[in-house]
Steps between C-alpha positions, in 0.01 A plus 500: 500500500564849373594585144841373397657354191395145582136599537502708185616192309205309648257744343420783739221720371438870546205732434503686171362838396168618646230503231188553712411702806173504697397670825221382728457733802807414713637222275705532183569228243804503272511236226815422298555348158577158649177495708662593832261712704589719796207571729593799714265588786528802724400368843593810696709810433802306627405145392496376139438144390681354196359184347628338180352240266696332220189378318274802502280336761532521879433233758207534736596787730515321834743547789540347844751771581299817437216575740159614380528774762805662340470875453434625150463843345722785395484877514638563151547303177609624160604306190691660214746396232787630294695348211675241718292440812160476658507703822279418800505763773357479853548728798803295607636329188579553135510172308641493148433203271740482205314444170768293329573252780227527765772588751388695805667777698359664812572847636409701809224735384631782719862525384502263197790302643526145369384242753505175304536392139493181297830367375360263237174497688246227438618192314413132509597151400261225402489208741504189286483271804184649653356733239450869549784742561787567733438872549780745579559862584833681515565846643800729505662515840561862591817625661520412872158332489418264788235229534298367794215259572409153358382371835701250703820472294781420750739768378598854592223757478641662182476253207722688254714256299297190585261266318199321650229248417145488638386140546362423847727226634528295817854602596592325823812653658543749217808718513597851404439555127289181469250559222215433461346444843146511638339808353439647156442875525580652158524861613804720536574863570783690337652833591723727296575872532261512797208380288345167593274279290374145522415221258247230582525221243163330553577164345470181706718282278862452599644851475856627504658836574845623404619819668803589288652158564564378146549847357585784734282754317189281450229367729246249379217276606336209321253213547477144371147559370198727521496868410745780542279685747657751736408808700732798511460684832661840552585675827723694487513409871583133549247480783228613257603230252459230765171653620360507144613141434335393827184683397508314167556153646305556820540582865407255777123461512497564873727599783642194676373426848747658738604162642632407154762775545619350827777244551432149367669166574515210255689174441484193286331366713345563839322178597338339692275736696724472806792642302289791375391580856856471628616761250214742561526463878870578487433821310265609777729381782796692356281800411605511135205650310349274234166501317497193279610138502524304173425138415693354207406193293527251788173618654318328212390139464759365256561851365145516365392863488201600717546200732649455848717222638286395794794327670692827519197731532205305640280808547623786281205727578571482871872553448451800273260653754746446786779656296279797421414541867874533560534760225621276216336494159543168319624507139507180293666400175302398191674375183355455150578128461191288576583137583361242258276310739143396420420494875604868533199729460689799363661289229180316416295820465759672278527188286123472462476867400801482265688775686855365459756613243539274196777420256460603136367159392244469780644316803523683834824666596660267754795602716669399820498733799476442877195266497648292216331503159262793463272681261488879497199734484487744210471826694471693174143371470244715688287207619812326634595811697146516638512131595842543660382799705215288635741237633611741774168503683593234755854630558400862545137516607480183709850430634602865529826513304584865430746486210606279209843461350518386134824318424635296205283706264753592230375221443772273640522134401759260642728260317466660157778690323318831462342489851156590365224407254590408141442773243206317343273511808181685413329779695169681465654844564158650573358400163823552304626140471877467496796281586702504818757717322257788540336403830805392700597841638149582618407157642609587854329839491170346396528243777561780751207692352266203550634450852449869579136486393444190712642667810317822428174307480542288812701734723244780453455741671873466569763572234677215318872427526666306217866436418636375169840385380449553127365824355445696181425872476169570673534227763536776760125557469431173682797387700821556688817312405835373616819439303506122507754247619803707593807391698634583846804696379619859523478525123130413519443764766625757248292339225186520716561871551531560125201281414263682736603836354468367147155357568381831646610691190324230295162586655510221760567645847345225715810282480773351715755221518530184707674665794809304597500302177292198398781259411778422750512668842633843593735577783351725765671813369358453150153429639509819709614711207226350280234578761627858503442525125174302504318732739513762223336275240122511467483120525702388803536123543763257622494178294738208474513151357575347839750264335796660678353582840250728666470867411288659767627822661606325821717222358810716456556592864386775732694781332336438162159446660524839666603669173215334310251609767634856489454532125169318479377743766613786277294345221192496722560857615521610135180321393297826471777646285507188279120486482497863387761419237282211379202735477708737284602207282135407440391860454747600230744216438788648701749220578539415868874448452698748296845436361709814529466567127122494543528730799734758338567440131663840455797385707712292263664335802177311563483330160727209590423471872347164595527465878324807636126556467225724636222326690177691448578867447725593791706209638835409344636151562814316396562137601835365616578233241846382611599288802688640799410856406499780755339736252521584133540774245169610355366779285276756668261668253493875473340692783536467877442169676482398867681193622215282632703389801687815603305793349824623344416711193700429185508693174435270203625489145807302599630162605597458862588241762218401734563300819277196540593224742304176478214642705467801269450585133538824303158670520434869444190719510442795269495839670151638545347153513215411735528124563201332670573209735285249684588356840666161465245218472552124480251494213274746322199574718648361820469830684257785522722804539404854586782676317742460214831678454587757238876536458547850360840577345579869499557676170563865437241551231188306403418131461185288504420142602187285504341245729231276354285283725189283487366185670803302368275238343169489315377737230340787692794720399366491144182663631688792651565349842867590510704788631776676311703741708741740331768645725680814388808622681650847481833547672671827588805577714292564813157378397338175386148438372331163451165521323250221442222465246272197513245357261292182513246361745706238681580558865787293637480360852790704632436850630842664509822558315824493691707741292874453534718778360841417359776760492307816578763777475352706785378475854119505518370809676129468421258262331169566330247236396238636262597856603458428872812517713558201728713436805866439420515210742298296249820476297698195607871583484631207701666334202377683196243770441153347481141602557177298510197670345158406366520342157251749353723804547526739207822685580782456749724804526832500688686821585854508622820691551 
């Protein structure tokens, strides 16, 4: 709903001349003749908030999206004016506010190049149906500008030329370009002339974004109510934009337990207990690593949340303990719909305490979901969230369930045209009462938040593990996520790849798809290719509806079973690398997955690449997304990369053909990388091992890598009981140095590193460890050059000829 002739005839309004200006520390107020006020707040040198009121009065300043822990403060702030503009200058930005129109333009403070400017800027239209305003913002689209983000949109990574809507929607079997779907993340990053910025439109009403779709030189965003309230985040590096957005909306409150990064198996539904045991036993018999088994809605008594069907699961505590003894964590589903049943304690208690959502005229919101007719808790009310968190005591503390999966929380309602609550449903909104129009997009996030606090309370001293289907900005603080009910098609394999990249650049790295597809059933080839992609997603889970057949790794024949095992084993070997990447994500907001444009924005060839991505900092992956393929063309980023399978070194900055039969996939490792690997385990913690491997990829020059470690569960790491090892490599034509620096108090169980050298350009003639020469026969040259040394070494020095 951007400005056009039709809207102008309906009475669009625009700010008029500024007549009043006031400054209060880091916040400036500009008031116009027609009572429009711009509140401009300098959050950081590179982050400015713009907030507009059409009445001269602002709403209560409350946000579910912005964390109270967000960084604030700037190194420099100056405000000046000339005849035409007010000028706000920080160390990174120059912001000019035009006196006649309130239009804003933003420049890089270092070179004064234009980054972003209003086209018409802020404007609005009165909503006669609901009251309040439809608020709008339009920006000029710069030459060759590209756009990324907005969460789980099932489109190519670059959004240029497209239009989207944010309204969390149950979208069973969605297709490419379906919009909206499950999540509402109103944040995007743009890049132009090698300068990247981001805009976070913190408005939970239905929002829309137009990226030069209606008019090729204009981008715009608008909301069906609330305030025009957005944060402008400058880089100029795209990675810094995403990091600053993640700082603003929050990083995960804790590292996940390491088992949560393992391979998970799910289906609608595994029941009764004998079926669950059959599946888990087969994993162990076939030696396919797996850490978690999921129970869908059929484990409940008549789909009543927090109950068990005693016919299917007569003794859930015993079963969960037996599964755990075999290395399987149990994860169960919990939905928001509470069955209307006066004999059901959860329903009765919530009814007695008046915790359910109500319609505008007073009756409870009633909707049909799996149990039949249900009422729905208002998770926007603090006491409801506290009550909900307490419901997990039996599941977690007594029975021993280790994770909870929140589904249907858009919220989804069956057999109604709009698939959700009516607009008139009322919510508390943490003391800011509102209709469902405002609360809809954050309903699922607040449910996940309440669930997280329940698990945190009753799993303590272990870490909680929560999954959600619906999410708004900030949900990443509490939960992981998956992409919803996809389909077993090659198109959806490509969509899953794009969605995971898009989520990562939207601040939400702990994400993955239903591997193999939820609806329909994949052929074995598609399943194998999806597994190959899925092992590089932070959340790695097979899930299917079961309507079209089984979808366990062994149902497609021995060839596919062997391929699945091979790649799941790679996942388990790379767990220390992934865990380190997760630590970096929590430390500074660095995405775990990086689209090529995020990895190297200076290379224009990356701006429209969707298939390739960088996993962590140093592994490049590209899925095969077509049937019967023996390989594919892919783009290799600039620099030198090692073929993961052959150690062939390729020079990047170009597209090339890469062989990849069904049992392979294009994977490359950046030169100079030090990649830590565990021995293969059937589940996290199965083995006590005395050494781990460091794969060291030769580079002529310098490079550094990190290895983070802790107890893999619990909170001792927050008290300093962790280890962070920094490895620095220096490569010369006949010399190679590997240095290690360690900090932190944690001491892992293993004693040694097996260091495997890839592509050394010389024959080793002598070796020094911490300046002491050792016997050459300690170097294993049977297959490749390797040496096993104590993990606490400081410097390993190879000399050659």
